[in-house]
Backbone as a ProteinNet text record, in pm:
[ID]
protein_1_A
[PRIMARY]
MSAGTSVDLRSDVETLTVEGVTVKFGAVTALSDVSFTVRPGTVHAIIGPNGAGKSTMFNVLSGVYRATAGEVRLGDTVLNGLRPHKIARLGVARAFQNIALSGTQTVAENLMLGRHALTHAGFLASGLRLPAATRESRRHHARVREIAEFVDLGDKLELPVGVLSYGDQKRVEVARALCTEPRLLLLDEPVAGMNSEETERMARAVLEIRDALGISIVLVEHDMGMVMSIADRVTVLDFGRRIADGTPAETQADHEVIRAYLGSGDDDPSDAADTSSDHKPDHEESSS
[TERTIARY]
7566.9	7653.9	7781.4	7824.4	7938	8065.8	8177.6	8307.2	8306.9	8380	8389.6	8286.8	8190.5	8090.5	8152.5	8113.2	8166.7	8121.9	8210.1	8187.6	8190.1	8102.6	8103.7	8212.6	8332.2	8449.6	8440.1	8492.2	8513.6	8621.9	8612.3	8699.5	8847.1	8878.7	9018.9	9081.7	9010.8	9064.7	9167.7	9287.4	9397.6	9452.7	9535.5	9597.5	9703.7	9703.7	9811	9909.4	10034.6	10137.5	10244.5	10266.1	10373.5	10475.9	10598.7	10697.3	10828.3	10856.7	10984.8	11014	10912.8	10931.8	11003	11109.9	11185.2	11193.6	11172.8	11185.1	11274.4	11380.6	11472.4	11480.3	11482.5	11505.5	11634.9	11744.8	11874	11899.3	11920.7	11947.7	11821	11705.9	11577.6	11513.2	11477.8	11407.7	11259.4	11179.8	11035.9	10960.3	11007.1	10949.7	11063.3	11048	11153.7	11099.8	11127.4	11096.9	10949.5	10858.3	10715.1	10654.7	10579.5	10512.2	10367.1	10277.9	10139.4	10074.4	9960	9887.8	9743.2	9695.2	9555	9483.5	9397.4	9325.7	9218.3	9190.6	9090.2	8954	8891.8	8758.2	8749.5	8862.6	8861	8881.2	8841.5	8873.8	8990.7	9105.3	9228.3	9270.6	9281	9317	9463.9	9527.6	9662.8	9653.7	9691.1	9676.9	9809.3	9812.2	9930.7	9933.7	10010.8	10022	10088.5	10095.2	10164.1	10308.8	10356.9	10493.4	10516	10406.7	10420.5	10464.5	10438.2	10474.7	10356.5	10236.3	10116	10109.3	10133.1	10127.6	10239.9	10356.2	10466.7	10428.5	10363.6	10321	10221.9	10125.8	10029.9	10100.1	10201.1	10274.7	10354.9	10400	10467.6	10366.4	10249.9	10148.9	10100.6	10093.7	10041.4	10150.7	10278.2	10386.9	10447.1	10403	10459.3	10601.5	10623.4	10756.7	10802.6	10934.1	10993.4	11050.1	11024.4	11079.5	11230.5	11303	11447.2	11479.7	11395.3	11410	11271.8	11262.5	11135.1	11057	10937.5	10857.9	10709	10640	10494.3	10441	10346.9	10292.1	10139.3	10081.2	9937.3	9918.6	9877.4	9879.5	10024.7	10057.4	10195.6	10268.6	10202.7	10262.5	10335.7	10463.3	10544.5	10521	10482	10452	10573.6	10678.6	10799	10850.5	10875.4	10936.2	10838.7	10712.7	10614.4	10568.1	10546.6	10496.2	10349.3	10300.5	10161.5	10058.5	10077	9976.8	9974.8	10090.8	10094.1	10029	10049.4	9982.8	9832.2	9791.1	9648.1	9588.1	9662.4	9612.5	9600.8	9671.4	9661.4	9539.8	9467.4	9345.1	9357.4	9455.5	9472.7	9433.9	9333.4	9287.3	9302.1	9333.9	9355	9266	9194.8	9120.8	9202.8	9235	9330.2	9265.6	9350.2	9305.1	9269.5	9359.5	9334.5	9259.3	9138.2	9049.6	9115.4	9130.2	9197.4	9096	8998	8891	8892.4	8830.4	8813.8	8683	8692.9	8574.5	8479.2	8530.6	8444.7	8373.4	8424.6	8360.3	8249.6	8155.1	8044.4	8092.7	8009.4	8038.6	8059.3	7970.5	7980	8112.9	8155.4	8281.5	8400.3	8397.2	8504.4	8508.1	8391.9	8387.2	8431.7	8402.4	8444.5	8596.3	8666.9	8813.1	8861.9	8785.3	8820.3	8803.2	8729.7	8708.3	8813.4	8901.5	8995.2	9079.1	9135.6	9222.5	9145.7	9012.8	8930.3	8874.2	8907.8	8855.9	8946.1	8887.3	8964.7	8955.7	8850.9	8834.6	8938.5	8998.3	9099.2	9038.2	9127.6	9083.7	9006.2	9057.1	8992.5	8854.4	8845.7	8717.1	8614.9	8660.1	8568.8	8526.8	8623.9	8594.4	8496.3	8509.8	8420.4	8291	8281.3	8163.5	8130.1	8233.5	8212.4	8128.5	8053.1	7959.1	8020.2	8138.1	8200.8	8235.6	8287.3	8323.1	8199.6	8093	7967.9	7909.9	7912.7	7861.1	7943.6	8076.9	8163.6	8136.7	8119	8091.4	7961.9	7861.4	7734	7751.6	7832.3	7856.2	7926.2	8025.6	8098.5	8008.1	7925.2	7834.7	7731.3	7687.4	7591.1	7655.2	7782.3	7851.9	7877.9	7912.2	7933	7804.8	7692.8	7565.6	7536	7566.9	7543.5	7627.1	7753.4	7841	7797.2	7756.7	7707.9	7585.2	7493.8	7374.4	7414.5	7514.4	7557.8	7609.7	7677.7	7732.8	7646.9	7519.1	7422.2	7458.4	7511.1	7543.3	7463	7367.1	7293.2	7222.7	7173.1	7100.9	7193.7	7324.5	7421.3	7513.9	7486.7	7576.4	7604.1	7506.2	7523	7564	7588.7	7631.6	7783.8	7834.4	7979.5	8025.7	8138.1	8188.1	8210.5	8249.8	8280.8	8165.7	8041	7925.8	7880	7940.3	7898.9	7956.5	7892.8	7945.7	8076.3	8153.4	8281.3	8260.9	8158.9	8132.1	8098.9	8020.5	7986.1	8109.3	8197	8318.6	8408.3	8414.5	8492.9	8434	8301.5	8237.4	8259	8268.8	8303.6	8444.2	8536.1	8673.1	8674.3	8595.8	8587	8520.5	8414.3	8342.7	8432.6	8516.2	8606.5	8704.8	8753.4	8841.1	8766.4	8639.9	8559.8	8535.7	8535.7	8512.5	8625.5	8738.8	8848.1	8827.7	8719.8	8688.8	8802.3	8841.8	8955.3	8920.1	9023.2	9007.1	9067	9148.4	9201.6	9184.1	9110.9	9082.7	9159.7	9239.2	9315.2	9244.9	9203.3	9132.6	9221.4	9263.6	9353.3	9272.2	9254	9176.7	9040.8	8954.3	8826.9	8731.2	8746.4	8653.6	8722.4	8843.6	8913.8	8832.2	8806.9	8734.7	8583.9	8533.2	8388.1	8327.3	8199.2	8127.9	8081.4	8018.9	7983.7	7884.1	7790.2	7690.7	7755.6	7844.3	7913.9	8006.4	8070.1	8159.2	8082.9	7967.6	7884.8	7841	7806.9	7763.3	7876.6	7997.6	8112.3	8148.7	8140.2	8170.8	8078	7948.2	7852.9	7887.4	7927.4	7960.5	8079.4	8180.9	8299.1	8259.6	8176.5	8132.3	8044.4	7958.7	7872.7	7955.1	8060	8149.1	8214.8	8270.1	8335.3	8238.2	8119.4	8023.4	7961.7	7926.9	7858.9	7953.8	8077.7	8171.8	8266.4	8275.4	8360.7	8508.4	8551.1	8690.7	8755.2	8886.6	8960	8975.9	8977	8993.1	9100.1	9195.2	9295.5	9274.6	9264.9	9243.1	9338.6	9379.4	9451.1	9351.5	9340.2	9240.1	9279.9	9250.2	9276.5	9156.3	9038	8916.2	8909.4	8953.7	8962.5	8827	8725.5	8592.2	8545	8567.6	8529.9	8610.4	8741.9	8828.6	8786	8765.5	8734.5	8596.7	8509.1	8374.6	8364.6	8459.4	8445.1	8560.8	8676.4	8793.2	8785.4	8829.1	8844.6	8978.7	9077.6	9211.3	9277.7	9366.1	9431.1	9582	9657.9	9803.4	9839	9916.5	9952.7	10101	10129.3	10266.9	10301.6	10428.5	10478.2	10624.8	10660.4	10796.5	10848.8	10761.7	10803	10809.2	10777.6	10780.8	10639.3	10618.9	10491.8	10497.3	10402.4	10402.1	10286.7	10190	10078.7	10009.7	9947.4	9871.3	9770.8	9641.9	9540.9	9401.2	9307.3	9169.3	9159.6	9052.4	9036.4	9043.6	8979.9	8981.7	9123.3	9198.7	9336.2	9425.6	9412.3	9499.5	9463.2	9333.6	9293.5	9349	9366.4	9414.7	9566.4	9634.4	9778.8	9849.6	9940.6	10008	10096.9	10157.3	10239.3	10153.9	10034.4	9942.9	9898.1	9864.4	9824	9936.4	10059.1	10173.7	10192	10178.6	10200.6	10099.6	9974.6	9869.5	9857.5	9879.7	9851.5	9974.5	10086.4	10209.3	10218.6	10123.4	10123.1	10049.5	10087.1	10017.3	9911.6	9883.1	9789.8	9648.1	9627.1	9495.6	9414.2	9284.8	9193.9	9220.3	9246.5	9277.7	9168	9044.6	8935.8	8948.8	9028.8	9049.4	9123.4	9195.5	9268.3	9173.5	9053.9	8956.3	8911.4	8903.5	8856.2	8960.3	9088.5	9193.9	9238.4	9194	9243.6	9208.1	9100.1	9057.5	9151.7	9238.1	9332.9	9456.1	9472.1	9588.7	9572.7	9683.2	9680.1	9684.7	9635.2	9641.7	9785.2	9802.2	9935.1	10012.6	9942.9	10015.5	10100.7	10083	10164.9	10285.7	10299.3	10409.9	10537.8	10647.8	10773.8	10831.7	10806.7	10872	10773.3	10646.2	10550.2	10433
9785.3	9812.6	9731.8	9670.1	9578.2	9643.9	9574.5	9622.3	9634.5	9736.9	9754.7	9851.8	9894.8	9989.8	10127.8	10204.2	10338.4	10427.6	10518.5	10602.3	10748.8	10827.8	10972.7	11029.4	11050.4	11087.6	11227.3	11240.1	11372.4	11440.3	11568.5	11639.1	11635.5	11619.5	11624.7	11487	11381.3	11245.4	11217.7	11176.6	11155.9	11013.5	10978.1	10846	10834.4	10720.7	10689.1	10597.1	10639	10561.4	10518.6	10388.4	10332.5	10274.8	10326.9	10294.1	10248.2	10119.8	10066	10083	10069.7	10095.2	9978.4	10012.4	9918.1	9972.1	9884.8	9922.8	9820.8	9871.1	9783.3	9824.7	9725.3	9746.5	9673.1	9745.1	9680.3	9582.7	9456.1	9354.3	9291.6	9330.6	9272.3	9359.5	9299.2	9370.4	9337.8	9437	9416.1	9432	9521.5	9540.2	9551.5	9489.3	9489.4	9529.3	9652.4	9701.4	9679.2	9722	9701.6	9819.8	9788.9	9891.1	9852	9948.6	9930.4	10067.3	10070.1	10195.2	10180.1	10278	10280.9	10386.2	10341.9	10434	10508.8	10633.6	10712.3	10642.6	10641.1	10586.9	10436.1	10368.1	10222.1	10172.7	10047.5	9976.8	9885.2	9910.1	9837.4	9761.1	9630.4	9547.2	9507.5	9505.5	9454.8	9331.1	9216.1	9091.3	9016.3	8911.1	8827	8752.5	8644.6	8567.6	8649.9	8594.4	8661.3	8690.4	8808.3	8845.9	8893.6	8915.2	8953.7	9098.2	9183.4	9325	9418	9367.4	9448.1	9567	9539.7	9647.2	9748	9696.9	9786.6	9881.7	9828.8	9913.7	10019.9	9980.4	10078.1	10185.6	10146	10243.4	10339.1	10292.4	10380.9	10479.1	10427.7	10512.9	10622.5	10592.4	10689.9	10772.2	10746.8	10828.6	10781.1	10666.1	10612.7	10562.8	10496.4	10451.2	10530.2	10546.2	10606.1	10495.4	10504.9	10406.1	10425	10313.7	10318.3	10359.7	10314.9	10350.4	10350.3	10416	10421.4	10547.1	10555.1	10678.2	10647	10727	10720.9	10858.1	10861	10988.5	10984.7	11093.1	11112.9	11224.2	11185.6	11283.2	11317.4	11447.4	11492	11516.7	11495.2	11522.8	11400.5	11416.8	11307.8	11300.8	11182.3	11164.6	11120.2	11075.8	11029	11134.9	11094.5	11185.9	11275.8	11279	11362.6	11295.5	11374.8	11321.5	11283.3	11190.6	11146	11258.4	11362.2	11468.8	11550	11559.8	11632.3	11550.5	11418.7	11332.4	11335.1	11338.6	11347	11475.6	11584.2	11713.2	11714.2	11621.4	11609.7	11526.3	11473.8	11400.9	11250.8	11201.7	11058.1	11024.9	10940.2	10903	10753.3	10714.1	10572.2	10528.2	10417.8	10351.8	10232.2	10224.3	10125.8	9991.3	9887.3	9752.1	9741.6	9789.4	9791.1	9918.2	9904.4	10018.5	10121.3	10244	10351.4	10459.6	10421.2	10512.5	10532.5	10641	10664.7	10601.4	10493	10417.9	10493.2	10591.9	10667.1	10783.3	10825.3	10934.5	10880.2	10967.6	10926.6	10907.9	10845	10830.6	10968	11063.1	11198.4	11263.8	11249.4	11310.6	11247.5	11116.1	11050.9	11097.4	11112.2	11155.7	11301.3	11383.2	11523.5	11537.4	11437.5	11440.9	11439.8	11375.2	11372.2	11506	11596.9	11729.6	11831.2	11789.6	11885.1	11959.1	11885.1	11947.9	12041.9	12029.3	12113.8	12235	12246.9	12356.2	12478.1	12593.3	12717.3	12808.4	12798.5	12884	12847.5	12947	12923.8	12885.3	12850.3	12808.5	12918.7	13041.8	13153.8	13182.4	13185.6	13213.4	13105.6	12980.3	12871.3	12880.2	12912.6	12922.9	13034.4	13144	13258.4	13246.1	13139.6	13114.9	13233.9	13283.8	13393.2	13342.3	13431.9	13389.5	13300.8	13340.6	13262	13121.2	13111	12980.9	12895.7	12958.1	12885.7	12831	12913.5	12868.4	12751.6	12762.4	12654.1	12525.9	12538.6	12421.8	12353.2	12432.1	12375.3	12299.2	12356.9	12289.7	12156.2	12154.5	12029.9	11925.8	11966.9	11872.7	11816.9	11903.8	11858.7	11755.6	11778	11684.9	11552.2	11559.1	11437.8	11355.2	11419.8	11347.7	11286.2	11358.1	11308.3	11182.3	11186	11070.8	10953.4	10981.8	10876.1	10807.5	10885.7	10828.9	10742.4	10788.5	10718.2	10578.5	10563.1	10432.3	10362.8	10402.5	10338.7	10352.6	10468.4	10495.7	10613.9	10662.8	10781.6	10769.5	10650	10631.9	10601.3	10603	10570.7	10687.6	10804.3	10918.1	10956.3	10944.1	10987.7	10874.7	10757.2	10644.7	10642.9	10603.9	10584.9	10473.5	10493.4	10393.7	10258.8	10262.4	10140.3	10043	10090.4	10001.2	9941.3	9983.1	9934.2	9796	9724.6	9596.1	9618.5	9511.6	9521.5	9572.3	9519.7	9562	9709.4	9759.5	9901.9	9987.3	9939.6	10015	10025.2	9918.1	9923.6	10025.7	10035.7	10134	10276	10293.6	10425.4	10464.1	10367.1	10392.7	10438.6	10371.5	10411	10547.7	10571.1	10698.9	10813.4	10791.4	10898.8	10933.7	10832	10859	10938.6	10905.2	10977.6	11122.9	11148.8	11285.4	11380.2	11326.6	11412.5	11454.8	11405.9	11433.7	11388.2	11260.4	11213.9	11196.5	11200.8	11161.7	11023.2	10976.7	10841.8	10784.1	10672.9	10609.7	10478.7	10464.2	10343.1	10263.5	10142.2	10057.5	9938.7	9933.7	9830.3	9718.6	9608.3	9492.2	9532.6	9591.6	9644.6	9540.1	9412	9310.2	9210.5	9241.6	9151.8	9135	9010.9	8983	8987.9	9018	9027.8	8892	8875.8	8756	8776.6	8675.4	8680.9	8791.9	8814.9	8920.1	9057.8	9079.4	9207.8	9228.4	9120.3	9128.5	9170.6	9110.3	9144.5	9290.4	9333.8	9472.2	9570.7	9538.3	9625.3	9625.1	9509.8	9502.6	9594.3	9591.4	9681.4	9826.9	9854.3	9991.8	10044.4	9959.2	10001.7	10045.2	9964.2	10000.2	10124.8	10137.6	10255.4	10382.2	10372.5	10486.8	10527.9	10429.8	10459.7	10521.8	10461.5	10506.3	10641.9	10662.5	10785.8	10904.5	10879.2	10989.5	11009.5	10909.5	10922.9	10928.1	10851.4	10851.6	10716.1	10709.7	10584	10517.1	10383.9	10307.7	10201.4	10198.4	10092.4	10015	9883.3	9804.3	9686.5	9658.2	9535.3	9445.3	9320.8	9232.6	9086.6	9004.9	8861.3	8782.7	8842.9	8773	8777.1	8668	8666.8	8670	8612.3	8617.8	8761.1	8839.5	8980.5	9058.9	9034.2	9105	9079.2	8953.3	8919.1	8968	8995.1	9040.4	9191.5	9268.1	9414.7	9485.4	9420.4	9489.8	9500.5	9614.7	9631.9	9574.5	9586.9	9537.2	9488.4	9389.2	9327.5	9321.6	9367.4	9351.3	9248.2	9146.7	9037.7	9047.3	9048.9	9051.9	8917.3	8881	8761	8784	8774	8799.4	8934	9034.4	9169.7	9199.2	9099	9119.6	9119	9193.4	9184.1	9062.7	8971.2	8850.3	8850.1	8939.5	8947.4	9081.7	9126.3	9250.9	9243.3	9248.4	9238.6	9237.6	9195.6	9185	9069.2	9063.4	8949.8	8815.1	8804.9	8678.7	8642.6	8741.9	8717.2	8671.8	8736.8	8700.7	8564.6	8531.6	8400.5	8286.6	8313.1	8209.4	8208	8303.8	8315.8	8205.9	8134.4	8021.2	8065.1	8184.3	8234.4	8263.4	8314.6	8341.9	8211.3	8112.4	7981.6	7921.3	7930.9	7877.3	7948.8	8082.6	8160.3	8125.5	8103	8075.9	7928.7	7841.7	7700.3	7610.8	7667.7	7589.8	7493.9	7504.1	7412	7475.8	7439.7	7489.7	7395.2	7289.1	7187	7206	7306.5	7325	7427.9	7423.5	7521	7657	7763.1	7893.7	7948.6	7908.5	7959.3	7911.6	7804.8	7754.8	7855.5	7947.8	8049.7	8131.8	8156.7	8232.4	8156.3	8023.4	7943.5	7931.1	7937.4	7920.2	8049.5	8163.1	8292.7	8320.1	8265.6	8294	8234.4	8141.3	8079.8	8165.7	8273.1	8358.6	8449	8476	8569.8	8712.8	8812.9	8951.1	8996.5	9096	9142.6	9202.7	9252.1	9317	9218.8	9088.2	8988.1	8950.1	9012.4	8979.8	9041.6	8974.5	9023.5	9136.6	9137.8	9238.3	9327	9312.9	9398.8	9425.9
8148.4	8033.6	8046.5	7944.3	7951.3	7905.1	7931	7885.4	7734	7684.2	7540.6	7484.7	7567.2	7522.6	7508.3	7405.7	7387.3	7501.6	7542.1	7659.3	7618.5	7679.8	7659.9	7749.8	7694.1	7772.1	7830.9	7953.2	8010	7928	7909.4	7814.3	7851.8	7981.6	8023.6	8044.8	8005.9	8023.5	7913.6	7956.9	7863	7873.9	7777.2	7774	7883.3	7952.6	8047.4	7976.1	7972.1	7903.5	8002.4	8011.1	8093.5	7997	8003.2	7900.8	7964.4	7951.7	7995.5	8143.7	8228.5	8371.3	8439.6	8508.4	8589.3	8731.3	8829.3	8970.1	9038.8	9103.8	9175.9	9322.1	9409.7	9552	9586.6	9580.6	9599.7	9487.3	9521.7	9420.5	9364.6	9421.3	9379.1	9272	9160.1	9053.4	9063.8	9106.3	9123.8	8992.5	8906	8772.9	8673.2	8557.2	8458	8320.7	8280.5	8146	8109.1	8197.2	8175.4	8099.5	7995.7	7916.3	7891.7	7896.7	7854.6	7842.1	7775.6	7752.3	7796.1	7871.2	7913.1	7829.4	7740.3	7653.6	7732.8	7696.6	7768.4	7771.2	7888.8	7903.1	7907.2	7930.6	7936.1	8079.4	8100.4	8224.4	8191.5	8254.7	8223.4	8348.3	8338.3	8452.9	8447.6	8565.2	8579.3	8668	8614.3	8688.8	8689.8	8770	8777.7	8909	8917.5	9041.9	9151.3	9272.3	9381.4	9344.1	9384.5	9354.6	9213.7	9137.9	8996.7	8979.5	9079.7	9069.1	9053.4	9076	9055.6	9152.6	9279.5	9378.9	9357	9315.6	9284.7	9171.4	9068.6	8957.1	9003.6	9087.9	9139.4	9222	9297.9	9377.7	9290.3	9175.3	9079.5	9019.3	8979.3	8916.9	9011.2	9140.4	9236.9	9304.2	9270.4	9323.1	9453.1	9503.2	9627.6	9603.3	9489.6	9450.3	9328.7	9317.3	9197.4	9110.5	8982.3	8889.3	8879	8875.7	8856.4	8712.7	8620.6	8478.7	8416	8299.5	8228.7	8261.1	8204.6	8216.5	8226.1	8306.6	8317.1	8279.2	8182.6	8136.5	8139.1	8180.3	8168.3	8067.5	7945.9	7837.3	7809.1	7814.2	7793.3	7924.4	8036.2	8167	8220.3	8247.6	8302.5	8453.6	8501.1	8643.2	8724.2	8658.1	8728.2	8824.6	8947.2	9043.4	9116.8	9073.4	9142.1	9270.4	9375.4	9500.2	9485.2	9569.6	9557	9556.7	9639	9643.2	9514.3	9448.3	9321.1	9209.9	9212.7	9115.7	9137.9	9264.2	9295.8	9240.7	9249.7	9197.7	9045.9	8980.2	8834.4	8793.3	8893.2	8862.2	8869.9	8947.1	8966.5	9110.3	9128.4	9262	9281.3	9404.2	9434.3	9550	9529.6	9637.2	9680.1	9808.1	9857.2	9886.4	9875.8	9907.3	10055.7	10141.2	10284	10317.8	10364.4	10386.2	10477.4	10426.6	10501.2	10537.7	10619.8	10659	10809.7	10854.9	10998.2	11043.1	11120.1	11158.5	11248.7	11323.8	11416.4	11348.8	11233.6	11160.4	11070.6	11037.1	10951.3	10807.7	10728.4	10585.5	10522.9	10555	10498.8	10534.7	10660.4	10703.2	10631.6	10612.1	10538	10393.1	10331.2	10191.9	10177.5	10277.8	10271.5	10268.6	10324.4	10317.8	10173.7	10086.2	9945.2	9875.5	9938.2	9878.5	9922.3	10013.3	10073.6	9969.4	9874.6	9773.8	9681.8	9678.9	9592.2	9666.1	9795.3	9877.4	9866	9837.5	9820.6	9942.2	10018.4	10135.8	10241.2	10302.2	10404.3	10538.1	10632.2	10765.2	10835	10825.4	10893.8	10836.1	10702.5	10637.3	10671.7	10676	10710.6	10856.8	10944.9	11087.1	11118.9	11044.5	11065.7	10985.3	10909.1	10825.4	10735.6	10670.4	10575.3	10458.4	10394.3	10289.7	10181.4	10130.8	10023.3	10071.9	10193.7	10249.8	10273.8	10317.9	10342.5	10213.3	10109.1	9978.7	9925.6	9939.6	9892	9970.7	10102.3	10185.2	10142.2	10111.2	10065.3	9934.6	9844	9715.5	9736.2	9825.2	9851.2	9915.8	10010.7	10076.5	9977.7	9886	9785.2	9691.7	9655	9566.7	9638.1	9766.5	9845.2	9848.4	9869.7	9872.3	9735.2	9629.6	9493.9	9466.3	9507.1	9486	9572.6	9695.9	9784.9	9726.3	9670.7	9607.3	9487.9	9415.1	9295.1	9326.7	9442	9479	9585.6	9593.3	9683.8	9831.7	9867.1	10007.5	10062	9985.4	10024.5	10158.1	10189.5	10315.6	10432.3	10406.7	10512.6	10543.5	10490.1	10504.4	10648.9	10735.3	10874.7	10967.9	10913.6	10996	11011.2	11127.6	11140.6	11047.4	10983.1	10888.9	10957.3	11084.5	11156.3	11172.1	11158.6	11175.6	11042.8	10933	10801.3	10773.1	10681.7	10636.6	10562.6	10546.7	10475.6	10332.9	10265.3	10128	10119.6	10215	10216.6	10245.6	10333.9	10363.1	10239.8	10160.9	10037.2	9940.5	9939.3	9850.1	9901.3	10032.4	10086.5	10041.3	10043	9997.9	9851.9	9767.1	9626.2	9612.8	9689.9	9683.8	9724.9	9826.1	9869.1	9758.1	9687.3	9572.7	9466.3	9442.4	9343.7	9385.3	9514.9	9563.9	9526.2	9482.7	9436.1	9290.8	9228.3	9086.4	8994.3	9002.2	8921.7	8774.8	8692.9	8552.2	8529	8626.6	8625.7	8766.2	8776.1	8904.4	8914.5	9020.9	9046.7	9156.1	9124	9220.1	9256.4	9381.6	9428.9	9494	9422	9466.2	9525.5	9444.5	9495	9550.2	9511.9	9563.4	9657	9701.3	9793.5	9921	9960.2	10083.3	10071.6	9953	9934.7	9899.8	9934	9889.9	9746.3	9687.6	9545.1	9515	9605	9582.1	9586.2	9683.9	9694.4	9574.9	9528.9	9413.3	9288.4	9268.3	9152.3	9157.2	9276.6	9295.7	9265.6	9312.4	9286.8	9139	9073.2	8930	8851.2	8885.7	8819.3	8847.5	8971.3	9010	8930.7	8907.7	8831.8	8691.1	8625.1	8490.1	8491.2	8591.9	8601.7	8623.2	8704.1	8726.5	8595.6	8524	8396.4	8296.2	8285	8184.9	8219.1	8346.7	8385.9	8395.6	8442.2	8463.6	8346.2	8258	8139.9	8171.9	8274.1	8314.8	8284.2	8302.9	8285.9	8421.3	8421.5	8545.5	8525.2	8617.1	8619.3	8748.3	8737.5	8858.5	8866.3	8989.8	9022	9092.2	9048.1	9107.8	9089.3	9192	9185.9	9135.2	9141.1	9097.8	8945.3	8882.5	8736.9	8668.9	8732.1	8674.1	8662.8	8767.9	8768.1	8664.5	8660.2	8565.9	8421.8	8387.6	8249.3	8206.1	8301.4	8266.5	8247.9	8305.4	8297.2	8227.4	8215.1	8159.5	8008	7956.6	7812.3	7765.9	7854.3	7821.6	7950.2	7934.4	8049.4	8024.9	8125.1	8123.7	8228.8	8188.7	8279.7	8314.3	8445.2	8494.1	8557.8	8547.6	8615.3	8647.8	8776.2	8822.1	8770.4	8771.2	8735.9	8587.3	8503.5	8358.3	8302.2	8195.5	8124.1	8033.3	8054.1	7970.5	7870.8	7889.6	7795.4	7810.6	7702.7	7703.3	7588.3	7621.7	7516.7	7574.5	7495.2	7542.2	7641.4	7720.2	7811.3	7739.5	7624.2	7550.2	7506.2	7460.4	7414.4	7529.3	7644.2	7756.2	7814.6	7815.7	7866.8	7781.2	7652	7560.4	7547.2	7612	7598	7678.5	7614	7678.5	7794.6	7783.6	7893.7	8016.4	7995.5	8106.3	8171.6	8090.1	8142.6	8224.9	8174.3	8247.5	8380.9	8380	8502.1	8610.3	8570.3	8667.2	8703.7	8606.2	8627.7	8622.8	8576.6	8573.3	8457.4	8361.1	8247.3	8131.9	8011.8	7893.8	7844.1	7922.6	7875.7	7926.3	8013.6	8073.9	7997.6	8023	7965.5	8028.9	7949.5	8006.2	8094.7	8072.7	8156.1	8299.2	8322.8	8458.5	8544.2	8480.5	8556.9	8641.4	8591	8666.7	8790.1	8780.4	8892.4	9001.7	8966.1	9065	9127	9074.2	9120.7	9264.7	9315.8	9452.1	9555.2	9512.2	9604.1	9626.8	9547.9	9561.9	9682.5	9749.4	9860.9	9805.9	9882.3	9837.6	9816.9	9728.9	9691.4	9807.4	9913.5	10020.3	10099.1	10071.9	10137.6	10054.3	9935.7	9848.4	9905	9887.9	9942	9860.5	9731.1	9645.6	9574.4	9598.6	9529.7	9618.1
[MASK]
++++++++++++++++++++++++++++++++++++++++++++++++++++++++++++++++++++++++++++++++++++++++++++++++++++++++++++++++++++++++++++++++++++++++++++++++++++++++++++++++++++++++++++++++++++++++++++++++++++++++++++++++++++++++++++++++++++++++++++++++++++++++++++++++++++++++++++++++++++++++++++++++

């Protein structure tokens, strides 16, 4: 299923609105008056050259950074000032660019960490294996297996994460985020470091997640070929400013986008996709 296909939305999926967001670190302005809207059930990409502010924006959305000015809303709920765990409880999950998994634990154990916030049984009830706690544990384990099967990890549940390929570890990271049952999924460079086959597989998985679960997905990614093939809408940042916002076709043809990526307005905009692999990951940026 391709980008732009109608989705059977989950009932609680709401619009994400970013309005006039500015982030300053002392004298450095990492984001300047950035606005965009993520419609329910869409795949929305945030792209831009190194230092554009993409990682800073993701940190604002997930509560790691506080905006100096502006507002972020999920539906009618203002996310500004909320701690990351409170934003997570509102249904926002983030899969990180740098894999944050326990390599010695199994895939199943890592995925169960994503169910923690959804667990109601207390430590004592779980320790004593009281009936209610046991039933809840079974439900969580069943859901973990279901999600693992969905992302093609079902046969790897009992393997230590550390023995998996890089591509499989990235999918475990995404699966763990899905285990929180999000209505908004933030994917931070989901195909960074992957080969072409793994990239294609992850691109299909992103669309399958959106279509099957009926949720919204926001992703930061340097692989322009992948972005343009799956995104419904693209927001382009450059030096902390929004320079374009539209469909993949619109942004590829935008002269400001061509200038930001290629340094000239005389080149074919499709060349931006070919040069994107030369960019370093955002975690190496000084201000974002």
